[in-house]
LUMPA-528845 format. One record per residue: residue in one letter; y, x, z of N, C-alpha, C, O in turn. Coordinates in steps of 0.05 Angstrom, whole numbers, plus 5000, padded with zeros to 4 digits. Each point is the difference from the previous one (the first is absolute). Layout:
N
AYXZYXZYXZYXZ ...
This chain:
98
G479231334769499449745009502849895010502150124999 R497649635010502349835009499249895027497749915004 V504150095014499749905027502249805005502350054994 V497049725019501949835011499650015030497849945009 F504250145007499950055026502149885018502450024994 A496849855029501849915019498750025028497649955003 S504150125016498950065027501649835020502249904994 G496650075029501449855022502150155011501749895013 S498350384983502050195011501750114977499050024978 P503350065026501750134980499150294994499150145019 F501149944956499450294992502450084985501449844989 D498950445012502150134984499249984971497649994995 P504350014986499550024971498350254993500150205014 V498449794966498250214992500950064971500449824984 T499850455009500650074972497550154989499050205012 I499949694965497850114988500550034971500649814987 N499150455002500550064971503049924995500549884979 G501350165037502749954994500849705003502449944996 K495949885012500749745002499749905031498150065015 T504049804992500049935032498949735001500749824984 Y497650135037498849765004500749925028499950165018 H500849594986500849895028497849825010499949774991 P498450325028497949845010501049745012501950005016 G496849794977500849745009499249965030498150135010 Q503449705003499049925029499549714998501749834997 G495650135006499049734999500049865027498350055017 N503949784987500249865025501249724996500849934978 N499349935043500749724997503049964998500849774997 S500850425005502949975000501049874974502249895001 Y496450134978500749874975499549704999501549844989 I496250095024498949714997501249835021501249794994 F498650275030500649825022503049885001500349765005 P501750394989502749885001500149784978501149785006 G498050274971499949784980498449765006500749774995 I496950295017498449775009501549835021500149764999 A501050385020501349865022502449834989500449775008 L501150354976502449874988499049754984501149785002 G496850254981498949774986498949785017500449764994 V498250325026498849805018502249855015499949755001 I502150395010502249875014501449794981500449775006 C500450354971501649844982498649764990501249794996 A496350244999498249764989499149825023498849794995 G501650305031499149835021497149995003499049805010 M499450394982497350005001498950005030501150145018 K497049704987499049975029497550205003499350075022 T499450014956497850195001500550194978501749964982 I496950275019500050204979497350044989498550175012 P500749704966497550034988499550304991502050134994 E495449965004499450254990501350064972500850234993 E499249564992501150024972502750115000500750144981 T500949815039502750105004500350314997501850114988 F496250005024500050314999499250104972500950214992 L497549654995499250104972502349954983500650174983 I500849605020502349944983502250215005501350104982 S499149975043502050205007499350274989501750154990 A495749925012499350284989500350014969500750204988 N498749565000500449994970502850024994500750144981 A501149735032502950004997501050285003501750084984 L497450065036500850295005499150174977501550184992 A496149784998498850164977501749964977500550194985 Q500449565009501849964977502850145000501350054979 I499550025045502550125004499850314994502050124993 V495749985010499650314995500450044969499049864983 T502650365011500750064974498250234991498750135016 D501449914957498550254989501350245010498650205004 T503949805000501350245010498850065029499350235007 D500549565009498950055028497150124997499450215012 L499149674971497350104997499850284989498350165007 D503649904975499850274986500750225020499350234997 S502249705024500950195021498149995024500550135020 G497149724976497950005021500549805020498550005020 N503549814978500649785020498549754992500149904978 L498549995042498849764997501749765007499349774994 Y502950285019501949815009502750054988500650224988 P501149575014502950074991501250175020498950045022 P503550084973501550165020500549825025500749764997 L499050365027500449845024502849905002500449805013 Q501750344975502649915000500349724986502049865004 D495950074980500149744986498549785015499449794988 I500150255037498449825016501149715001498549815001 Q504150175000501449735003499349854973499249775001 K501150374976499349874974497149914999499449784991 C498850415020497249945000499549755018498549824992 S502850155030499649795019500649754989498649805005 I503750194980501149764989498049894980499449764999 K499750434983498049934979497549895010499049794990 I499950355031497649915014500549725013498449824997 A503950145017500649745014500149784978498949785005 V502350264972500049804979497349914993499449764998 K498750454997497349944994498449845020498449824993 V502250245032498949875024500949715001498449825006 M504250144988501149725000499049864977499349765002 E500450354975498949854977497149915007499149784994 Y499450405018497149935009500349775018498649804996 A503150215024500149805021500749734987498849805007 Y503150194974500849754990497849894980500049764994 R498250404996497849904983497849885017498349854990 Q501750215034497849915019500549725010498449895015 
């Protein structure tokens, strides 16, 4: 079978049948910096719920097949700044459409 896994806490990598998997850590560290940057830069006065859906979709678009093949649901944490900028751009685009 195939499993997609993320936890709120970090787990060590697991090797099964010679392939190493890196369990994802599902937390808000990927989303909130980009949302905050986008909200501030766009001068948004409120943050509609749709902002979070747009941000989650933007993050999902950043995940590569290589990330998924190694069991990661998110891009590498060292790429967080790139992720934040891409999310911020999507938040600002949304704000300007409103």
